[in-house]
HTML snippet that shows the backbone in 3Dmol.js (N, CA, C, O; Angstrom):
<script src="https://3Dmol.org/build/3Dmol-min.js"></script>
<div id="view" style="width:600px;height:400px;position:relative"></div>
<script>
const pdb = `
ATOM      1  N   MET A   1       9.166  55.516  13.505  1.00  0.00           N
ATOM      2  CA  MET A   1       9.431  56.414  14.614  1.00  0.00           C
ATOM      3  C   MET A   1       8.486  57.601  14.495  1.00  0.00           C
ATOM      4  O   MET A   1       8.327  58.188  13.425  1.00  0.00           O
ATOM      5  N   LEU A   2       7.871  57.935  15.607  1.00  0.00           N
ATOM      6  CA  LEU A   2       7.004  59.110  15.668  1.00  0.00           C
ATOM      7  C   LEU A   2       7.838  60.276  16.184  1.00  0.00           C
ATOM      8  O   LEU A   2       8.495  60.162  17.219  1.00  0.00           O
ATOM      9  N   ILE A   3       7.815  61.379  15.477  1.00  0.00           N
ATOM     10  CA  ILE A   3       8.530  62.582  15.903  1.00  0.00           C
ATOM     11  C   ILE A   3       7.483  63.643  16.208  1.00  0.00           C
ATOM     12  O   ILE A   3       6.662  63.978  15.354  1.00  0.00           O
ATOM     13  N   VAL A   4       7.514  64.171  17.432  1.00  0.00           N
ATOM     14  CA  VAL A   4       6.542  65.180  17.846  1.00  0.00           C
ATOM     15  C   VAL A   4       7.275  66.384  18.427  1.00  0.00           C
ATOM     16  O   VAL A   4       8.395  66.268  18.926  1.00  0.00           O
ATOM     17  N   THR A   5       6.636  67.517  18.354  1.00  0.00           N
ATOM     18  CA  THR A   5       7.163  68.719  18.982  1.00  0.00           C
ATOM     19  C   THR A   5       6.360  68.976  20.247  1.00  0.00           C
ATOM     20  O   THR A   5       5.130  69.011  20.204  1.00  0.00           O
ATOM     21  N   ARG A   6       7.032  69.154  21.355  1.00  0.00           N
ATOM     22  CA  ARG A   6       6.387  69.409  22.640  1.00  0.00           C
ATOM     23  C   ARG A   6       7.058  70.593  23.301  1.00  0.00           C
ATOM     24  O   ARG A   6       8.238  70.856  23.073  1.00  0.00           O
ATOM     25  N   ARG A   7       6.317  71.297  24.107  1.00  0.00           N
ATOM     26  CA  ARG A   7       6.845  72.416  24.892  1.00  0.00           C
ATOM     27  C   ARG A   7       6.985  71.978  26.336  1.00  0.00           C
ATOM     28  O   ARG A   7       6.407  70.973  26.751  1.00  0.00           O
ATOM     29  N   SER A   8       7.749  72.730  27.088  1.00  0.00           N
ATOM     30  CA  SER A   8       7.904  72.456  28.512  1.00  0.00           C
ATOM     31  C   SER A   8       6.527  72.406  29.169  1.00  0.00           C
ATOM     32  O   SER A   8       5.683  73.270  28.932  1.00  0.00           O
ATOM     33  N   GLY A   9       6.310  71.385  29.996  1.00  0.00           N
ATOM     34  CA  GLY A   9       5.033  71.218  30.676  1.00  0.00           C
ATOM     35  C   GLY A   9       4.053  70.323  29.937  1.00  0.00           C
ATOM     36  O   GLY A   9       3.038  69.923  30.508  1.00  0.00           O
ATOM     37  N   GLU A  10       4.330  70.000  28.686  1.00  0.00           N
ATOM     38  CA  GLU A  10       3.443  69.132  27.923  1.00  0.00           C
ATOM     39  C   GLU A  10       3.832  67.666  28.140  1.00  0.00           C
ATOM     40  O   GLU A  10       4.895  67.362  28.681  1.00  0.00           O
ATOM     41  N   LYS A  11       2.944  66.767  27.703  1.00  0.00           N
ATOM     42  CA  LYS A  11       3.127  65.343  27.942  1.00  0.00           C
ATOM     43  C   LYS A  11       2.919  64.549  26.660  1.00  0.00           C
ATOM     44  O   LYS A  11       2.308  65.019  25.701  1.00  0.00           O
ATOM     45  N   ILE A  12       3.448  63.330  26.676  1.00  0.00           N
ATOM     46  CA  ILE A  12       3.216  62.351  25.616  1.00  0.00           C
ATOM     47  C   ILE A  12       2.727  61.078  26.298  1.00  0.00           C
ATOM     48  O   ILE A  12       3.342  60.616  27.259  1.00  0.00           O
ATOM     49  N   MET A  13       1.639  60.513  25.815  1.00  0.00           N
ATOM     50  CA  MET A  13       1.081  59.291  26.383  1.00  0.00           C
ATOM     51  C   MET A  13       1.540  58.092  25.559  1.00  0.00           C
ATOM     52  O   MET A  13       1.459  58.103  24.331  1.00  0.00           O
ATOM     53  N   LEU A  14       2.021  57.062  26.248  1.00  0.00           N
ATOM     54  CA  LEU A  14       2.376  55.796  25.601  1.00  0.00           C
ATOM     55  C   LEU A  14       1.428  54.739  26.161  1.00  0.00           C
ATOM     56  O   LEU A  14       1.605  54.264  27.283  1.00  0.00           O
ATOM     57  N   GLY A  15       0.437  54.382  25.380  1.00  0.00           N
ATOM     58  CA  GLY A  15      -0.573  53.462  25.883  1.00  0.00           C
ATOM     59  C   GLY A  15      -1.383  54.127  26.982  1.00  0.00           C
ATOM     60  O   GLY A  15      -1.532  55.349  27.018  1.00  0.00           O
ATOM     61  N   ASP A  16      -1.909  53.290  27.885  1.00  0.00           N
ATOM     62  CA  ASP A  16      -2.770  53.791  28.951  1.00  0.00           C
ATOM     63  C   ASP A  16      -2.027  54.175  30.218  1.00  0.00           C
ATOM     64  O   ASP A  16      -2.553  54.932  31.034  1.00  0.00           O
ATOM     65  N   ASP A  17      -0.805  53.664  30.401  1.00  0.00           N
ATOM     66  CA  ASP A  17      -0.186  53.837  31.709  1.00  0.00           C
ATOM     67  C   ASP A  17       1.249  54.340  31.709  1.00  0.00           C
ATOM     68  O   ASP A  17       1.927  54.254  32.733  1.00  0.00           O
ATOM     69  N   ILE A  18       1.724  54.861  30.591  1.00  0.00           N
ATOM     70  CA  ILE A  18       3.063  55.452  30.543  1.00  0.00           C
ATOM     71  C   ILE A  18       2.937  56.887  30.049  1.00  0.00           C
ATOM     72  O   ILE A  18       2.363  57.146  28.991  1.00  0.00           O
ATOM     73  N   VAL A  19       3.484  57.815  30.830  1.00  0.00           N
ATOM     74  CA  VAL A  19       3.411  59.234  30.486  1.00  0.00           C
ATOM     75  C   VAL A  19       4.832  59.786  30.443  1.00  0.00           C
ATOM     76  O   VAL A  19       5.607  59.606  31.383  1.00  0.00           O
ATOM     77  N   VAL A  20       5.163  60.458  29.348  1.00  0.00           N
ATOM     78  CA  VAL A  20       6.445  61.143  29.216  1.00  0.00           C
ATOM     79  C   VAL A  20       6.170  62.625  29.424  1.00  0.00           C
ATOM     80  O   VAL A  20       5.436  63.240  28.650  1.00  0.00           O
ATOM     81  N   HIS A  21       6.759  63.197  30.470  1.00  0.00           N
ATOM     82  CA  HIS A  21       6.584  64.608  30.807  1.00  0.00           C
ATOM     83  C   HIS A  21       7.781  65.394  30.276  1.00  0.00           C
ATOM     84  O   HIS A  21       8.925  65.021  30.533  1.00  0.00           O
ATOM     85  N   ILE A  22       7.534  66.470  29.545  1.00  0.00           N
ATOM     86  CA  ILE A  22       8.605  67.377  29.140  1.00  0.00           C
ATOM     87  C   ILE A  22       8.743  68.382  30.273  1.00  0.00           C
ATOM     88  O   ILE A  22       7.905  69.268  30.440  1.00  0.00           O
ATOM     89  N   MET A  23       9.809  68.234  31.045  1.00  0.00           N
ATOM     90  CA  MET A  23       9.975  69.017  32.263  1.00  0.00           C
ATOM     91  C   MET A  23      10.565  70.403  31.988  1.00  0.00           C
ATOM     92  O   MET A  23      10.088  71.408  32.514  1.00  0.00           O
ATOM     93  N   ASP A  24      11.610  70.437  31.155  1.00  0.00           N
ATOM     94  CA  ASP A  24      12.334  71.684  30.953  1.00  0.00           C
ATOM     95  C   ASP A  24      13.141  71.581  29.669  1.00  0.00           C
ATOM     96  O   ASP A  24      13.625  70.505  29.318  1.00  0.00           O
ATOM     97  N   ILE A  25      13.283  72.685  28.977  1.00  0.00           N
ATOM     98  CA  ILE A  25      14.097  72.744  27.771  1.00  0.00           C
ATOM     99  C   ILE A  25      15.043  73.926  27.912  1.00  0.00           C
ATOM    100  O   ILE A  25      14.616  75.072  28.055  1.00  0.00           O
ATOM    101  N   VAL A  26      16.349  73.623  27.870  1.00  0.00           N
ATOM    102  CA  VAL A  26      17.366  74.674  27.969  1.00  0.00           C
ATOM    103  C   VAL A  26      18.391  74.420  26.871  1.00  0.00           C
ATOM    104  O   VAL A  26      19.146  73.450  26.933  1.00  0.00           O
ATOM    105  N   GLY A  27      18.416  75.283  25.875  1.00  0.00           N
ATOM    106  CA  GLY A  27      19.353  75.102  24.766  1.00  0.00           C
ATOM    107  C   GLY A  27      19.071  73.793  24.052  1.00  0.00           C
ATOM    108  O   GLY A  27      17.962  73.558  23.573  1.00  0.00           O
ATOM    109  N   ASN A  28      20.099  72.935  23.986  1.00  0.00           N
ATOM    110  CA  ASN A  28      19.962  71.645  23.313  1.00  0.00           C
ATOM    111  C   ASN A  28      19.580  70.515  24.267  1.00  0.00           C
ATOM    112  O   ASN A  28      19.547  69.354  23.859  1.00  0.00           O
ATOM    113  N   SER A  29      19.293  70.832  25.522  1.00  0.00           N
ATOM    114  CA  SER A  29      18.966  69.805  26.508  1.00  0.00           C
ATOM    115  C   SER A  29      17.480  69.822  26.853  1.00  0.00           C
ATOM    116  O   SER A  29      16.875  70.882  27.013  1.00  0.00           O
ATOM    117  N   VAL A  30      16.912  68.640  26.963  1.00  0.00           N
ATOM    118  CA  VAL A  30      15.518  68.482  27.354  1.00  0.00           C
ATOM    119  C   VAL A  30      15.490  67.597  28.590  1.00  0.00           C
ATOM    120  O   VAL A  30      16.042  66.497  28.569  1.00  0.00           O
ATOM    121  N   ARG A  31      14.859  68.052  29.663  1.00  0.00           N
ATOM    122  CA  ARG A  31      14.657  67.228  30.856  1.00  0.00           C
ATOM    123  C   ARG A  31      13.322  66.527  30.684  1.00  0.00           C
ATOM    124  O   ARG A  31      12.293  67.161  30.451  1.00  0.00           O
ATOM    125  N   VAL A  32      13.358  65.206  30.804  1.00  0.00           N
ATOM    126  CA  VAL A  32      12.180  64.384  30.573  1.00  0.00           C
ATOM    127  C   VAL A  32      11.890  63.593  31.840  1.00  0.00           C
ATOM    128  O   VAL A  32      12.799  63.027  32.447  1.00  0.00           O
ATOM    129  N   GLY A  33      10.631  63.554  32.233  1.00  0.00           N
ATOM    130  CA  GLY A  33      10.189  62.690  33.324  1.00  0.00           C
ATOM    131  C   GLY A  33       9.360  61.570  32.735  1.00  0.00           C
ATOM    132  O   GLY A  33       8.551  61.795  31.834  1.00  0.00           O
ATOM    133  N   ILE A  34       9.559  60.353  33.243  1.00  0.00           N
ATOM    134  CA  ILE A  34       8.828  59.205  32.720  1.00  0.00           C
ATOM    135  C   ILE A  34       8.049  58.573  33.865  1.00  0.00           C
ATOM    136  O   ILE A  34       8.632  58.149  34.863  1.00  0.00           O
ATOM    137  N   GLN A  35       6.750  58.512  33.716  1.00  0.00           N
ATOM    138  CA  GLN A  35       5.866  57.905  34.706  1.00  0.00           C
ATOM    139  C   GLN A  35       5.384  56.589  34.119  1.00  0.00           C
ATOM    140  O   GLN A  35       4.654  56.570  33.128  1.00  0.00           O
ATOM    141  N   ALA A  36       5.806  55.469  34.750  1.00  0.00           N
ATOM    142  CA  ALA A  36       5.460  54.152  34.235  1.00  0.00           C
ATOM    143  C   ALA A  36       5.252  53.189  35.400  1.00  0.00           C
ATOM    144  O   ALA A  36       5.763  53.428  36.494  1.00  0.00           O
ATOM    145  N   PRO A  37       4.517  52.114  35.180  1.00  0.00           N
ATOM    146  CA  PRO A  37       4.365  51.110  36.230  1.00  0.00           C
ATOM    147  C   PRO A  37       5.726  50.523  36.613  1.00  0.00           C
ATOM    148  O   PRO A  37       6.637  50.469  35.786  1.00  0.00           O
ATOM    149  N   ARG A  38       5.860  50.088  37.858  1.00  0.00           N
ATOM    150  CA  ARG A  38       7.128  49.506  38.313  1.00  0.00           C
ATOM    151  C   ARG A  38       7.534  48.285  37.497  1.00  0.00           C
ATOM    152  O   ARG A  38       8.716  47.949  37.426  1.00  0.00           O
ATOM    153  N   SER A  39       6.571  47.628  36.888  1.00  0.00           N
ATOM    154  CA  SER A  39       6.866  46.430  36.097  1.00  0.00           C
ATOM    155  C   SER A  39       7.529  46.763  34.758  1.00  0.00           C
ATOM    156  O   SER A  39       8.002  45.860  34.066  1.00  0.00           O
ATOM    157  N   VAL A  40       7.569  48.037  34.385  1.00  0.00           N
ATOM    158  CA  VAL A  40       8.179  48.461  33.119  1.00  0.00           C
ATOM    159  C   VAL A  40       9.552  49.061  33.418  1.00  0.00           C
ATOM    160  O   VAL A  40       9.637  50.125  34.031  1.00  0.00           O
ATOM    161  N   PRO A  41      10.631  48.391  32.991  1.00  0.00           N
ATOM    162  CA  PRO A  41      11.956  48.959  33.239  1.00  0.00           C
ATOM    163  C   PRO A  41      12.184  50.201  32.378  1.00  0.00           C
ATOM    164  O   PRO A  41      11.826  50.229  31.201  1.00  0.00           O
ATOM    165  N   VAL A  42      12.782  51.223  32.980  1.00  0.00           N
ATOM    166  CA  VAL A  42      13.097  52.457  32.262  1.00  0.00           C
ATOM    167  C   VAL A  42      14.577  52.745  32.496  1.00  0.00           C
ATOM    168  O   VAL A  42      15.002  52.939  33.635  1.00  0.00           O
ATOM    169  N   TYR A  43      15.355  52.772  31.426  1.00  0.00           N
ATOM    170  CA  TYR A  43      16.794  52.988  31.509  1.00  0.00           C
ATOM    171  C   TYR A  43      17.221  54.052  30.514  1.00  0.00           C
ATOM    172  O   TYR A  43      16.571  54.244  29.486  1.00  0.00           O
ATOM    173  N   ARG A  44      18.315  54.745  30.818  1.00  0.00           N
ATOM    174  CA  ARG A  44      18.986  55.549  29.790  1.00  0.00           C
ATOM    175  C   ARG A  44      19.651  54.557  28.835  1.00  0.00           C
ATOM    176  O   ARG A  44      20.049  53.466  29.244  1.00  0.00           O
ATOM    177  N   GLU A  45      19.768  54.937  27.576  1.00  0.00           N
ATOM    178  CA  GLU A  45      20.295  54.019  26.565  1.00  0.00           C
ATOM    179  C   GLU A  45      21.678  53.485  26.927  1.00  0.00           C
ATOM    180  O   GLU A  45      21.941  52.295  26.753  1.00  0.00           O
ATOM    181  N   GLU A  46      22.565  54.346  27.427  1.00  0.00           N
ATOM    182  CA  GLU A  46      23.926  53.885  27.721  1.00  0.00           C
ATOM    183  C   GLU A  46      23.941  52.874  28.865  1.00  0.00           C
ATOM    184  O   GLU A  46      24.781  51.974  28.880  1.00  0.00           O
ATOM    185  N   ILE A  47      23.025  53.010  29.819  1.00  0.00           N
ATOM    186  CA  ILE A  47      22.925  52.040  30.913  1.00  0.00           C
ATOM    187  C   ILE A  47      22.367  50.725  30.378  1.00  0.00           C
ATOM    188  O   ILE A  47      22.873  49.651  30.707  1.00  0.00           O
ATOM    189  N   TRP A  48      21.336  50.810  29.564  1.00  0.00           N
ATOM    190  CA  TRP A  48      20.730  49.615  28.959  1.00  0.00           C
ATOM    191  C   TRP A  48      21.772  48.828  28.169  1.00  0.00           C
ATOM    192  O   TRP A  48      21.848  47.605  28.289  1.00  0.00           O
ATOM    193  N   ASN A  49      22.575  49.525  27.362  1.00  0.00           N
ATOM    194  CA  ASN A  49      23.614  48.851  26.571  1.00  0.00           C
ATOM    195  C   ASN A  49      24.673  48.221  27.463  1.00  0.00           C
ATOM    196  O   ASN A  49      25.130  47.114  27.177  1.00  0.00           O
ATOM    197  N   ALA A  50      25.077  48.895  28.536  1.00  0.00           N
ATOM    198  CA  ALA A  50      26.075  48.349  29.453  1.00  0.00           C
ATOM    199  C   ALA A  50      25.554  47.082  30.132  1.00  0.00           C
ATOM    200  O   ALA A  50      26.293  46.107  30.273  1.00  0.00           O
ATOM    201  N   VAL A  51      24.300  47.088  30.549  1.00  0.00           N
ATOM    202  CA  VAL A  51      23.706  45.909  31.188  1.00  0.00           C
ATOM    203  C   VAL A  51      23.641  44.757  30.191  1.00  0.00           C
ATOM    204  O   VAL A  51      23.957  43.618  30.537  1.00  0.00           O
ATOM    205  N   ARG A  52      23.239  45.040  28.973  1.00  0.00           N
ATOM    206  CA  ARG A  52      23.180  43.978  27.945  1.00  0.00           C
ATOM    207  C   ARG A  52      24.555  43.389  27.685  1.00  0.00           C
ATOM    208  O   ARG A  52      24.695  42.171  27.565  1.00  0.00           O
ATOM    209  N   GLU A  53      25.573  44.240  27.595  1.00  0.00           N
ATOM    210  CA  GLU A  53      26.936  43.742  27.359  1.00  0.00           C
ATOM    211  C   GLU A  53      27.434  42.899  28.527  1.00  0.00           C
ATOM    212  O   GLU A  53      28.078  41.871  28.318  1.00  0.00           O
ATOM    213  N   GLU A  54      27.143  43.326  29.751  1.00  0.00           N
ATOM    214  CA  GLU A  54      27.535  42.540  30.927  1.00  0.00           C
ATOM    215  C   GLU A  54      26.851  41.186  30.924  1.00  0.00           C
ATOM    216  O   GLU A  54      27.483  40.165  31.195  1.00  0.00           O
ATOM    217  N   ASN A  55      25.570  41.175  30.622  1.00  0.00           N
ATOM    218  CA  ASN A  55      24.832  39.912  30.580  1.00  0.00           C
ATOM    219  C   ASN A  55      25.373  38.995  29.492  1.00  0.00           C
ATOM    220  O   ASN A  55      25.501  37.788  29.698  1.00  0.00           O
ATOM    221  N   LYS A  56      25.686  39.562  28.348  1.00  0.00           N
ATOM    222  CA  LYS A  56      26.241  38.778  27.244  1.00  0.00           C
ATOM    223  C   LYS A  56      27.595  38.184  27.636  1.00  0.00           C
ATOM    224  O   LYS A  56      27.867  37.017  27.353  1.00  0.00           O
ATOM    225  N   ALA A  57      28.441  38.983  28.284  1.00  0.00           N
ATOM    226  CA  ALA A  57      29.754  38.500  28.716  1.00  0.00           C
ATOM    227  C   ALA A  57      29.608  37.395  29.760  1.00  0.00           C
ATOM    228  O   ALA A  57      30.370  36.428  29.747  1.00  0.00           O
ATOM    229  N   ALA A  58      28.640  37.530  30.659  1.00  0.00           N
ATOM    230  CA  ALA A  58      28.442  36.512  31.692  1.00  0.00           C
ATOM    231  C   ALA A  58      27.995  35.189  31.084  1.00  0.00           C
ATOM    232  O   ALA A  58      28.421  34.124  31.532  1.00  0.00           O
ATOM    233  N   VAL A  59      27.143  35.248  30.070  1.00  0.00           N
ATOM    234  CA  VAL A  59      26.664  34.029  29.416  1.00  0.00           C
ATOM    235  C   VAL A  59      27.800  33.346  28.670  1.00  0.00           C
ATOM    236  O   VAL A  59      27.886  32.118  28.656  1.00  0.00           O
ATOM    237  N   GLU A  60      28.672  34.133  28.050  1.00  0.00           N
ATOM    238  CA  GLU A  60      29.752  33.575  27.242  1.00  0.00           C
ATOM    239  C   GLU A  60      30.941  33.107  28.069  1.00  0.00           C
ATOM    240  O   GLU A  60      31.769  32.346  27.566  1.00  0.00           O
ATOM    241  N   ALA A  61      31.050  33.535  29.313  1.00  0.00           N
ATOM    242  CA  ALA A  61      32.180  33.154  30.159  1.00  0.00           C
ATOM    243  C   ALA A  61      32.091  31.664  30.486  1.00  0.00           C
ATOM    244  O   ALA A  61      31.005  31.101  30.624  1.00  0.00           O
ATOM    245  N   ALA A  62      33.251  31.053  30.603  1.00  0.00           N
ATOM    246  CA  ALA A  62      33.280  29.634  30.968  1.00  0.00           C
ATOM    247  C   ALA A  62      32.777  29.482  32.394  1.00  0.00           C
ATOM    248  O   ALA A  62      33.211  30.205  33.290  1.00  0.00           O
ATOM    249  N   PRO A  63      31.870  28.549  32.605  1.00  0.00           N
ATOM    250  CA  PRO A  63      31.350  28.378  33.972  1.00  0.00           C
ATOM    251  C   PRO A  63      32.442  27.849  34.901  1.00  0.00           C
ATOM    252  O   PRO A  63      33.257  27.013  34.510  1.00  0.00           O
ATOM    253  N   ALA A  64      32.441  28.338  36.107  1.00  0.00           N
ATOM    254  CA  ALA A  64      33.399  27.858  37.096  1.00  0.00           C
ATOM    255  C   ALA A  64      33.001  26.443  37.484  1.00  0.00           C
ATOM    256  O   ALA A  64      31.820  26.124  37.626  1.00  0.00           O
ATOM    257  N   GLU A  65      34.008  25.611  37.651  1.00  0.00           N
ATOM    258  CA  GLU A  65      33.702  24.239  38.051  1.00  0.00           C
ATOM    259  C   GLU A  65      33.295  24.219  39.508  1.00  0.00           C
ATOM    260  O   GLU A  65      33.975  24.774  40.371  1.00  0.00           O
ATOM    261  N   LEU A  66      32.185  23.576  39.761  1.00  0.00           N
ATOM    262  CA  LEU A  66      31.688  23.470  41.123  1.00  0.00           C
ATOM    263  C   LEU A  66      32.275  22.220  41.765  1.00  0.00           C
ATOM    264  O   LEU A  66      32.466  21.211  41.087  1.00  0.00           O
ATOM    265  N   PRO A  67      32.565  22.274  43.060  1.00  0.00           N
ATOM    266  CA  PRO A  67      33.104  21.083  43.717  1.00  0.00           C
ATOM    267  C   PRO A  67      32.041  19.986  43.773  1.00  0.00           C
ATOM    268  O   PRO A  67      30.850  20.256  43.924  1.00  0.00           O
ATOM    269  N   VAL A  68      32.496  18.767  43.650  1.00  0.00           N
ATOM    270  CA  VAL A  68      31.594  17.618  43.737  1.00  0.00           C
ATOM    271  C   VAL A  68      31.549  17.187  45.186  1.00  0.00           C
ATOM    272  O   VAL A  68      32.587  16.950  45.804  1.00  0.00           O
ATOM    273  N   VAL A  69      30.360  17.087  45.722  1.00  0.00           N
ATOM    274  CA  VAL A  69      30.188  16.670  47.113  1.00  0.00           C
ATOM    275  C   VAL A  69      29.732  15.226  47.107  1.00  0.00           C
ATOM    276  O   VAL A  69      28.703  14.892  46.520  1.00  0.00           O
ATOM    277  N   SER A  70      30.502  14.368  47.765  1.00  0.00           N
ATOM    278  CA  SER A  70      30.106  12.973  47.825  1.00  0.00           C
ATOM    279  C   SER A  70      29.046  12.784  48.893  1.00  0.00           C
ATOM    280  O   SER A  70      28.875  13.628  49.773  1.00  0.00           O
ATOM    281  N   GLU A  71      28.351  11.692  48.810  1.00  0.00           N
ATOM    282  CA  GLU A  71      27.283  11.412  49.757  1.00  0.00           C
ATOM    283  C   GLU A  71      27.830  11.212  51.172  1.00  0.00           C
ATOM    284  O   GLU A  71      27.089  11.367  52.142  1.00  0.00           O
ATOM    285  N   HIS A  72      29.119  10.869  51.307  1.00  0.00           N
ATOM    286  CA  HIS A  72      29.717  10.581  52.604  1.00  0.00           C
ATOM    287  C   HIS A  72      30.167  11.834  53.323  1.00  0.00           C
ATOM    288  O   HIS A  72      30.441  11.795  54.523  1.00  0.00           O
ATOM    289  N   GLU A  73      30.250  12.956  52.604  1.00  0.00           N
ATOM    290  CA  GLU A  73      30.664  14.225  53.229  1.00  0.00           C
ATOM    291  C   GLU A  73      29.449  14.923  53.796  1.00  0.00           C
ATOM    292  O   GLU A  73      28.314  14.680  53.387  1.00  0.00           O
ATOM    293  N   GLY A  74      29.715  15.790  54.741  1.00  0.00           N
ATOM    294  CA  GLY A  74      28.698  16.648  55.076  1.00  0.00           C
ATOM    295  C   GLY A  74      28.004  16.727  56.292  1.00  0.00           C
ATOM    296  O   GLY A  74      27.108  17.559  56.438  1.00  0.00           O
TER     297      GLY A  74
END
`;
const viewer = $3Dmol.createViewer("view");
viewer.addModel(pdb, "pdb");
viewer.setStyle({}, {cartoon: {color: "spectrum"}});
viewer.zoomTo();
viewer.render();
</script>
């Protein structure tokens, strides 16, 4: 893990096309802006974990039985 000190208005570059902007610092809170290509998903950690848990639960759930359609129906 890289730990850096930044001031409000400064940036951190991740590769060639991702920029982390330090927008504002108030007390213990830091406002961060993230500029990334649309192909790169950007989530808050708690949202990312919730999505992963939902996906895991969906995979583990028993699949609903689909109705069988005979060739004569329809």
